[in-house]
ZAVEX-825505 format. One record per residue (C-alpha): residue number from 0; z, x, y; residue in one letter. Coordinates in Angstrom, 1 decimal. Example, Ala and Ser with C-alpha at 12.3 -4.5 7.8 and 13.67 -1.06 7.14 Angstrom:
BEGIN
<pt pos="0" Z="7.8" X="12.3" Y="-4.5" code="A"/>
<pt pos="1" Z="7.1" X="13.7" Y="-1.1" code="S"/>
END
This chain:
BEGIN
<pt pos="0" Z="5.9" X="23.7" Y="7.6" code="M"/>
<pt pos="1" Z="2.7" X="22.5" Y="9.2" code="V"/>
<pt pos="2" Z="1.3" X="19.3" Y="7.7" code="R"/>
<pt pos="3" Z="-2.3" X="18.2" Y="8.0" code="S"/>
<pt pos="4" Z="-4.2" X="15.5" Y="6.3" code="A"/>
<pt pos="5" Z="-7.0" X="16.5" Y="3.9" code="P"/>
<pt pos="6" Z="-10.3" X="17.0" Y="5.7" code="K"/>
<pt pos="7" Z="-12.4" X="15.7" Y="2.8" code="S"/>
<pt pos="8" Z="-12.0" X="13.5" Y="-0.3" code="A"/>
<pt pos="9" Z="-10.0" X="14.8" Y="-3.2" code="L"/>
<pt pos="10" Z="-10.4" X="14.1" Y="-7.0" code="A"/>
<pt pos="11" Z="-8.0" X="11.5" Y="-8.4" code="V"/>
<pt pos="12" Z="-5.7" X="11.6" Y="-11.3" code="G"/>
<pt pos="13" Z="-3.9" X="8.6" Y="-12.9" code="V"/>
<pt pos="14" Z="-0.8" X="8.2" Y="-15.1" code="R"/>
<pt pos="15" Z="1.4" X="5.4" Y="-16.3" code="T"/>
<pt pos="16" Z="5.2" X="5.6" Y="-16.1" code="L"/>
<pt pos="17" Z="8.0" X="3.4" Y="-17.5" code="K"/>
<pt pos="18" Z="10.4" X="2.6" Y="-14.8" code="F"/>
<pt pos="19" Z="13.0" X="-0.2" Y="-14.7" code="S"/>
<pt pos="20" Z="15.8" X="-1.7" Y="-12.6" code="R"/>
<pt pos="21" Z="18.5" X="-2.9" Y="-14.9" code="G"/>
<pt pos="22" Z="16.9" X="-5.1" Y="-17.5" code="D"/>
<pt pos="23" Z="13.8" X="-5.6" Y="-15.3" code="R"/>
<pt pos="24" Z="10.9" X="-3.5" Y="-16.7" code="A"/>
<pt pos="25" Z="8.6" X="-2.0" Y="-14.1" code="L"/>
<pt pos="26" Z="5.7" X="-0.2" Y="-15.7" code="P"/>
<pt pos="27" Z="4.0" X="1.7" Y="-13.0" code="T"/>
<pt pos="28" Z="0.5" X="3.1" Y="-12.6" code="T"/>
<pt pos="29" Z="0.3" X="6.2" Y="-10.3" code="V"/>
<pt pos="30" Z="-2.9" X="7.5" Y="-8.7" code="W"/>
<pt pos="31" Z="-2.6" X="10.9" Y="-7.1" code="Y"/>
<pt pos="32" Z="-4.8" X="13.7" Y="-5.6" code="P"/>
<pt pos="33" Z="-5.9" X="15.9" Y="-8.4" code="A"/>
<pt pos="34" Z="-7.7" X="19.2" Y="-8.9" code="T"/>
<pt pos="35" Z="-11.4" X="19.2" Y="-9.6" code="G"/>
<pt pos="36" Z="-14.5" X="17.7" Y="-8.0" code="K"/>
<pt pos="37" Z="-14.1" X="14.5" Y="-5.9" code="A"/>
<pt pos="38" Z="-15.7" X="11.3" Y="-7.1" code="G"/>
<pt pos="39" Z="-16.0" X="9.6" Y="-10.4" code="G"/>
<pt pos="40" Z="-13.4" X="7.8" Y="-12.3" code="S"/>
<pt pos="41" Z="-9.7" X="8.8" Y="-12.1" code="P"/>
<pt pos="42" Z="-8.8" X="11.4" Y="-14.8" code="R"/>
<pt pos="43" Z="-5.8" X="10.6" Y="-16.9" code="K"/>
<pt pos="44" Z="-2.9" X="13.0" Y="-16.5" code="D"/>
<pt pos="45" Z="-5.1" X="15.4" Y="-14.5" code="A"/>
<pt pos="46" Z="-3.3" X="18.4" Y="-12.8" code="A"/>
<pt pos="47" Z="-2.2" X="17.5" Y="-9.2" code="A"/>
<pt pos="48" Z="-4.0" X="19.0" Y="-6.3" code="A"/>
<pt pos="49" Z="-2.1" X="21.7" Y="-4.3" code="A"/>
<pt pos="50" Z="0.3" X="20.5" Y="-1.7" code="G"/>
<pt pos="51" Z="2.7" X="17.7" Y="-1.0" code="R"/>
<pt pos="52" Z="1.4" X="14.2" Y="-0.4" code="F"/>
<pt pos="53" Z="3.0" X="11.1" Y="1.2" code="P"/>
<pt pos="54" Z="3.8" X="8.3" Y="-1.2" code="V"/>
<pt pos="55" Z="2.6" X="4.7" Y="-0.9" code="V"/>
<pt pos="56" Z="4.1" X="1.9" Y="-3.0" code="L"/>
<pt pos="57" Z="1.4" X="-0.8" Y="-3.6" code="F"/>
<pt pos="58" Z="2.5" X="-4.3" Y="-4.8" code="S"/>
<pt pos="59" Z="0.2" X="-6.7" Y="-6.6" code="H"/>
<pt pos="60" Z="-0.2" X="-10.5" Y="-5.9" code="G"/>
<pt pos="61" Z="0.7" X="-13.4" Y="-8.2" code="L"/>
<pt pos="62" Z="-1.1" X="-13.2" Y="-11.5" code="H"/>
<pt pos="63" Z="-2.2" X="-9.6" Y="-10.6" code="G"/>
<pt pos="64" Z="-1.9" X="-6.2" Y="-12.1" code="L"/>
<pt pos="65" Z="-2.0" X="-2.7" Y="-10.7" code="P"/>
<pt pos="66" Z="-5.4" X="-2.2" Y="-12.1" code="A"/>
<pt pos="67" Z="-6.6" X="-5.2" Y="-10.1" code="S"/>
<pt pos="68" Z="-6.4" X="-3.1" Y="-7.0" code="Y"/>
<pt pos="69" Z="-7.8" X="0.2" Y="-8.3" code="Q"/>
<pt pos="70" Z="-10.7" X="-0.1" Y="-5.7" code="Q"/>
<pt pos="71" Z="-8.0" X="0.4" Y="-3.1" code="I"/>
<pt pos="72" Z="-5.5" X="2.7" Y="-4.7" code="T"/>
<pt pos="73" Z="-8.1" X="5.2" Y="-5.9" code="T"/>
<pt pos="74" Z="-9.5" X="5.5" Y="-2.4" code="R"/>
<pt pos="75" Z="-6.1" X="6.0" Y="-0.9" code="L"/>
<pt pos="76" Z="-5.3" X="8.7" Y="-3.5" code="A"/>
<pt pos="77" Z="-8.6" X="10.5" Y="-2.7" code="A"/>
<pt pos="78" Z="-7.6" X="10.4" Y="1.0" code="A"/>
<pt pos="79" Z="-4.4" X="12.3" Y="0.3" code="G"/>
<pt pos="80" Z="-1.7" X="9.8" Y="-0.9" code="F"/>
<pt pos="81" Z="0.2" X="9.4" Y="-4.1" code="V"/>
<pt pos="82" Z="0.0" X="5.6" Y="-4.8" code="V"/>
<pt pos="83" Z="2.5" X="4.0" Y="-7.2" code="A"/>
<pt pos="84" Z="1.8" X="0.4" Y="-8.3" code="A"/>
<pt pos="85" Z="4.4" X="-1.4" Y="-10.4" code="P"/>
<pt pos="86" Z="3.7" X="-4.5" Y="-12.5" code="A"/>
<pt pos="87" Z="6.5" X="-6.9" Y="-11.5" code="Y"/>
<pt pos="88" Z="8.2" X="-8.6" Y="-14.5" code="P"/>
<pt pos="89" Z="7.8" X="-12.3" Y="-13.7" code="F"/>
<pt pos="90" Z="4.7" X="-12.4" Y="-11.4" code="T"/>
<pt pos="91" Z="2.1" X="-10.1" Y="-13.1" code="N"/>
<pt pos="92" Z="-0.9" X="-11.5" Y="-15.0" code="R"/>
<pt pos="93" Z="0.7" X="-11.2" Y="-18.4" code="D"/>
<pt pos="94" Z="4.3" X="-12.4" Y="-17.4" code="A"/>
<pt pos="95" Z="5.9" X="-14.8" Y="-19.8" code="N"/>
<pt pos="96" Z="7.6" X="-16.7" Y="-18.4" code="P"/>
<pt pos="97" Z="5.7" X="-16.6" Y="-15.1" code="F"/>
<pt pos="98" Z="8.1" X="-17.3" Y="-12.2" code="K"/>
<pt pos="99" Z="6.6" X="-17.0" Y="-8.6" code="P"/>
<pt pos="100" Z="10.1" X="-17.5" Y="-7.1" code="T"/>
<pt pos="101" Z="11.1" X="-14.2" Y="-8.6" code="D"/>
<pt pos="102" Z="9.1" X="-12.6" Y="-5.7" code="M"/>
<pt pos="103" Z="12.4" X="-12.5" Y="-3.8" code="E"/>
<pt pos="104" Z="13.6" X="-9.8" Y="-6.2" code="N"/>
<pt pos="105" Z="10.6" X="-7.6" Y="-5.8" code="Q"/>
<pt pos="106" Z="11.5" X="-5.7" Y="-2.7" code="P"/>
<pt pos="107" Z="14.5" X="-4.3" Y="-4.6" code="A"/>
<pt pos="108" Z="12.2" X="-3.5" Y="-7.5" code="D"/>
<pt pos="109" Z="9.8" X="-1.7" Y="-5.3" code="A"/>
<pt pos="110" Z="12.6" X="0.4" Y="-3.8" code="S"/>
<pt pos="111" Z="13.8" X="1.3" Y="-7.4" code="A"/>
<pt pos="112" Z="10.4" X="2.4" Y="-8.3" code="V"/>
<pt pos="113" Z="10.2" X="4.7" Y="-5.2" code="L"/>
<pt pos="114" Z="13.6" X="6.2" Y="-6.1" code="T"/>
<pt pos="115" Z="12.6" X="6.9" Y="-9.7" code="A"/>
<pt pos="116" Z="9.2" X="8.3" Y="-8.7" code="L"/>
<pt pos="117" Z="10.7" X="10.7" Y="-6.1" code="L"/>
<pt pos="118" Z="13.0" X="12.1" Y="-8.7" code="K"/>
<pt pos="119" Z="9.9" X="13.6" Y="-10.5" code="L"/>
<pt pos="120" Z="9.4" X="15.9" Y="-7.5" code="D"/>
<pt pos="121" Z="12.2" X="18.0" Y="-8.8" code="G"/>
<pt pos="122" Z="11.6" X="17.6" Y="-12.5" code="K"/>
<pt pos="123" Z="10.5" X="20.9" Y="-13.9" code="A"/>
<pt pos="124" Z="7.2" X="20.6" Y="-15.8" code="G"/>
<pt pos="125" Z="6.3" X="17.1" Y="-14.5" code="D"/>
<pt pos="126" Z="2.7" X="16.6" Y="-13.3" code="L"/>
<pt pos="127" Z="4.0" X="15.6" Y="-9.9" code="L"/>
<pt pos="128" Z="6.8" X="18.1" Y="-9.5" code="A"/>
<pt pos="129" Z="6.5" X="19.7" Y="-6.1" code="G"/>
<pt pos="130" Z="3.8" X="17.3" Y="-4.9" code="H"/>
<pt pos="131" Z="5.7" X="14.3" Y="-3.6" code="L"/>
<pt pos="132" Z="6.5" X="14.2" Y="0.1" code="D"/>
<pt pos="133" Z="9.6" X="12.0" Y="0.0" code="G"/>
<pt pos="134" Z="10.0" X="12.2" Y="3.7" code="G"/>
<pt pos="135" Z="6.9" X="10.1" Y="4.4" code="H"/>
<pt pos="136" Z="6.8" X="6.8" Y="2.5" code="L"/>
<pt pos="137" Z="4.6" X="3.8" Y="3.0" code="G"/>
<pt pos="138" Z="4.4" X="0.3" Y="1.4" code="V"/>
<pt pos="139" Z="1.4" X="-2.0" Y="1.0" code="A"/>
<pt pos="140" Z="0.5" X="-5.1" Y="-0.9" code="G"/>
<pt pos="141" Z="-1.6" X="-8.2" Y="-1.3" code="H"/>
<pt pos="142" Z="-0.5" X="-11.8" Y="-1.2" code="S"/>
<pt pos="143" Z="2.9" X="-11.9" Y="-2.9" code="A"/>
<pt pos="144" Z="2.7" X="-8.1" Y="-2.7" code="G"/>
<pt pos="145" Z="2.3" X="-8.4" Y="1.0" code="G"/>
<pt pos="146" Z="5.4" X="-10.5" Y="1.3" code="F"/>
<pt pos="147" Z="7.2" X="-7.9" Y="-1.0" code="T"/>
<pt pos="148" Z="6.1" X="-5.1" Y="1.4" code="S"/>
<pt pos="149" Z="7.4" X="-7.1" Y="4.4" code="A"/>
<pt pos="150" Z="10.6" X="-7.8" Y="2.6" code="G"/>
<pt pos="151" Z="11.3" X="-4.1" Y="2.3" code="M"/>
<pt pos="152" Z="11.6" X="-4.1" Y="6.1" code="L"/>
<pt pos="153" Z="13.8" X="-7.2" Y="6.3" code="A"/>
<pt pos="154" Z="16.9" X="-8.3" Y="4.4" code="N"/>
<pt pos="155" Z="16.4" X="-5.8" Y="1.6" code="T"/>
<pt pos="156" Z="15.5" X="-3.1" Y="4.1" code="R"/>
<pt pos="157" Z="14.5" X="0.2" Y="2.6" code="D"/>
<pt pos="158" Z="15.3" X="2.7" Y="5.3" code="T"/>
<pt pos="159" Z="13.0" X="5.3" Y="3.8" code="R"/>
<pt pos="160" Z="9.8" X="3.3" Y="4.6" code="V"/>
<pt pos="161" Z="7.8" X="4.7" Y="7.5" code="D"/>
<pt pos="162" Z="4.8" X="2.3" Y="7.5" code="A"/>
<pt pos="163" Z="3.8" X="-1.0" Y="5.9" code="A"/>
<pt pos="164" Z="0.6" X="-2.9" Y="5.3" code="I"/>
<pt pos="165" Z="0.8" X="-6.7" Y="4.7" code="V"/>
<pt pos="166" Z="-2.5" X="-8.0" Y="3.2" code="I"/>
<pt pos="167" Z="-2.9" X="-11.8" Y="3.1" code="S"/>
<pt pos="168" Z="0.9" X="-12.2" Y="3.3" code="G"/>
<pt pos="169" Z="3.7" X="-12.9" Y="5.7" code="G"/>
<pt pos="170" Z="7.4" X="-12.4" Y="6.5" code="S"/>
<pt pos="171" Z="10.4" X="-12.4" Y="4.2" code="M"/>
<pt pos="172" Z="12.8" X="-12.4" Y="7.1" code="G"/>
<pt pos="173" Z="13.4" X="-10.6" Y="10.4" code="T"/>
<pt pos="174" Z="12.5" X="-6.9" Y="10.3" code="F"/>
<pt pos="175" Z="15.6" X="-4.7" Y="10.6" code="R"/>
<pt pos="176" Z="16.4" X="-1.1" Y="11.3" code="G"/>
<pt pos="177" Z="14.2" X="1.6" Y="12.6" code="T"/>
<pt pos="178" Z="11.0" X="0.5" Y="14.3" code="R"/>
<pt pos="179" Z="8.3" X="1.0" Y="11.7" code="T"/>
<pt pos="180" Z="4.5" X="0.5" Y="12.3" code="P"/>
<pt pos="181" Z="3.1" X="-2.5" Y="10.5" code="V"/>
<pt pos="182" Z="-0.6" X="-3.4" Y="9.8" code="L"/>
<pt pos="183" Z="-1.4" X="-7.0" Y="9.0" code="F"/>
<pt pos="184" Z="-4.7" X="-7.7" Y="7.2" code="V"/>
<pt pos="185" Z="-5.7" X="-11.4" Y="6.9" code="H"/>
<pt pos="186" Z="-8.8" X="-13.6" Y="6.5" code="G"/>
<pt pos="187" Z="-9.0" X="-16.4" Y="9.0" code="D"/>
<pt pos="188" Z="-10.2" X="-18.8" Y="6.3" code="A"/>
<pt pos="189" Z="-7.5" X="-18.0" Y="3.8" code="D"/>
<pt pos="190" Z="-6.7" X="-21.2" Y="1.9" code="A"/>
<pt pos="191" Z="-3.8" X="-19.7" Y="-0.1" code="V"/>
<pt pos="192" Z="-1.6" X="-18.1" Y="2.5" code="V"/>
<pt pos="193" Z="-2.7" X="-19.4" Y="5.8" code="S"/>
<pt pos="194" Z="-4.0" X="-17.1" Y="8.6" code="Y"/>
<pt pos="195" Z="-1.3" X="-18.6" Y="10.8" code="Q"/>
<pt pos="196" Z="1.4" X="-17.3" Y="8.4" code="T"/>
<pt pos="197" Z="0.1" X="-13.8" Y="9.0" code="G"/>
<pt pos="198" Z="-0.2" X="-14.3" Y="12.7" code="R"/>
<pt pos="199" Z="3.4" X="-15.7" Y="12.9" code="N"/>
<pt pos="200" Z="4.7" X="-12.5" Y="11.2" code="A"/>
<pt pos="201" Z="2.7" X="-10.4" Y="13.6" code="Y"/>
<pt pos="202" Z="4.0" X="-12.2" Y="16.6" code="G"/>
<pt pos="203" Z="7.6" X="-12.1" Y="15.4" code="A"/>
<pt pos="204" Z="7.9" X="-8.4" Y="15.6" code="T"/>
<pt pos="205" Z="8.1" X="-6.1" Y="18.6" code="S"/>
<pt pos="206" Z="7.6" X="-3.0" Y="16.5" code="W"/>
<pt pos="207" Z="4.3" X="-1.0" Y="16.7" code="P"/>
<pt pos="208" Z="1.8" X="-3.3" Y="15.0" code="R"/>
<pt pos="209" Z="-1.8" X="-4.0" Y="14.4" code="A"/>
<pt pos="210" Z="-3.8" X="-7.0" Y="13.0" code="F"/>
<pt pos="211" Z="-7.1" X="-6.8" Y="11.2" code="L"/>
<pt pos="212" Z="-8.8" X="-10.2" Y="11.0" code="T"/>
<pt pos="213" Z="-11.6" X="-10.7" Y="8.4" code="L"/>
<pt pos="214" Z="-13.8" X="-13.3" Y="10.1" code="L"/>
<pt pos="215" Z="-14.5" X="-16.1" Y="7.6" code="G"/>
<pt pos="216" Z="-12.4" X="-14.1" Y="5.1" code="G"/>
<pt pos="217" Z="-10.6" X="-15.9" Y="2.3" code="D"/>
<pt pos="218" Z="-7.5" X="-14.8" Y="0.4" code="H"/>
<pt pos="219" Z="-8.9" X="-11.6" Y="-1.0" code="G"/>
<pt pos="220" Z="-12.6" X="-11.5" Y="-1.7" code="A"/>
<pt pos="221" Z="-12.9" X="-8.8" Y="1.1" code="F"/>
<pt pos="222" Z="-10.9" X="-6.4" Y="-1.2" code="L"/>
<pt pos="223" Z="-13.9" X="-6.0" Y="-3.5" code="G"/>
<pt pos="224" Z="-16.3" X="-3.1" Y="-2.9" code="P"/>
<pt pos="225" Z="-19.5" X="-4.3" Y="-1.4" code="G"/>
<pt pos="226" Z="-17.9" X="-7.5" Y="-0.1" code="A"/>
<pt pos="227" Z="-18.1" X="-8.5" Y="3.5" code="K"/>
<pt pos="228" Z="-15.2" X="-6.8" Y="5.3" code="G"/>
<pt pos="229" Z="-14.3" X="-4.3" Y="2.5" code="F"/>
<pt pos="230" Z="-15.5" X="-1.3" Y="4.5" code="D"/>
<pt pos="231" Z="-13.5" X="-2.3" Y="7.5" code="Q"/>
<pt pos="232" Z="-10.4" X="-3.1" Y="5.4" code="T"/>
<pt pos="233" Z="-10.3" X="0.2" Y="3.5" code="I"/>
<pt pos="234" Z="-11.2" X="2.4" Y="6.6" code="K"/>
<pt pos="235" Z="-8.5" X="0.7" Y="8.7" code="T"/>
<pt pos="236" Z="-5.9" X="0.9" Y="6.0" code="M"/>
<pt pos="237" Z="-6.6" X="4.6" Y="5.3" code="T"/>
<pt pos="238" Z="-6.6" X="5.7" Y="8.9" code="D"/>
<pt pos="239" Z="-3.4" X="3.6" Y="9.5" code="F"/>
<pt pos="240" Z="-1.7" X="5.5" Y="6.7" code="L"/>
<pt pos="241" Z="-3.2" X="8.9" Y="7.8" code="R"/>
<pt pos="242" Z="-1.7" X="8.3" Y="11.2" code="W"/>
<pt pos="243" Z="1.7" X="7.0" Y="10.2" code="T"/>
<pt pos="244" Z="2.3" X="9.2" Y="7.2" code="L"/>
<pt pos="245" Z="0.3" X="12.4" Y="8.0" code="W"/>
<pt pos="246" Z="0.7" X="12.3" Y="11.7" code="G"/>
<pt pos="247" Z="-3.1" X="12.3" Y="12.1" code="D"/>
<pt pos="248" Z="-3.8" X="11.4" Y="15.8" code="A"/>
<pt pos="249" Z="-7.5" X="11.3" Y="15.3" code="A"/>
<pt pos="250" Z="-7.1" X="8.7" Y="12.6" code="A"/>
<pt pos="251" Z="-5.1" X="6.5" Y="15.0" code="K"/>
<pt pos="252" Z="-7.9" X="6.9" Y="17.6" code="A"/>
<pt pos="253" Z="-10.4" X="5.6" Y="15.0" code="R"/>
<pt pos="254" Z="-8.5" X="2.4" Y="14.2" code="L"/>
<pt pos="255" Z="-10.2" X="0.1" Y="16.6" code="S"/>
<pt pos="256" Z="-13.7" X="1.2" Y="15.5" code="A"/>
<pt pos="257" Z="-12.7" X="1.1" Y="11.9" code="D"/>
<pt pos="258" Z="-11.7" X="-2.6" Y="12.1" code="G"/>
<pt pos="259" Z="-14.4" X="-3.9" Y="14.5" code="T"/>
<pt pos="260" Z="-17.7" X="-5.3" Y="13.4" code="R"/>
<pt pos="261" Z="-19.4" X="-8.3" Y="14.9" code="A"/>
<pt pos="262" Z="-19.3" X="-11.3" Y="12.7" code="G"/>
<pt pos="263" Z="-17.2" X="-9.4" Y="10.1" code="V"/>
<pt pos="264" Z="-13.9" X="-8.2" Y="11.4" code="A"/>
<pt pos="265" Z="-11.9" X="-7.8" Y="14.6" code="K"/>
<pt pos="266" Z="-8.9" X="-5.5" Y="15.3" code="F"/>
<pt pos="267" Z="-6.1" X="-5.8" Y="17.8" code="E"/>
<pt pos="268" Z="-3.0" X="-3.6" Y="18.1" code="A"/>
<pt pos="269" Z="0.2" X="-2.9" Y="20.1" code="K"/>
<pt pos="270" Z="0.8" X="0.6" Y="18.9" code="L"/>
END
């Protein structure tokens, strides 16, 4: 079957699902391409758009929630991806107790969420039945979520992952298995996770890789719409995923222009 990325933005639906791994609750928000007119707020439990869409697992940072990243997840959904974002049990904003060291368990949590979500593709009557492309999976995340995404390529390698985006994060061990394209996004004035941490992770892999530097960027202000570097970040992320998960060669060709603006951002790659 011929696959081609959507040529224009799609409407976005949203739903919440109760997943878990053992006794670890993983409530997950899912944004997905929906029927109807593009633009506006995501519509709760809207009918899915026609077709099958690649899946992206998005991981929040410490003290974060899936909703904290809606400005990213909704844009990715509108571009043709099903985006699933779990709230991790001991690092989300409302966690009690809050245990940042539990981050080491999150790669396995993320894999469990992917497994549970993909089962819905064959569940008769489900909103997402027949719309999940389980053969094309990506992971992305910010800060602790960036480390979580990297961890899915390392010691807790999820062999299903075809692409990864690490925002303001770093390594959780040596990447293993099939060569998988990785995009690193980092501000060079990050006082929480140093820019060098991201650079070290970038330099430690020989896999296809790219690095978007937000010039003067801190730990995540560039993730806010209208903020310096936001446009470069979202365009680069979207085209990276369109290339890796949709096979969109034109998107790959746009990456350098997406991530380059004097005084704002610079892009480098070995793809």
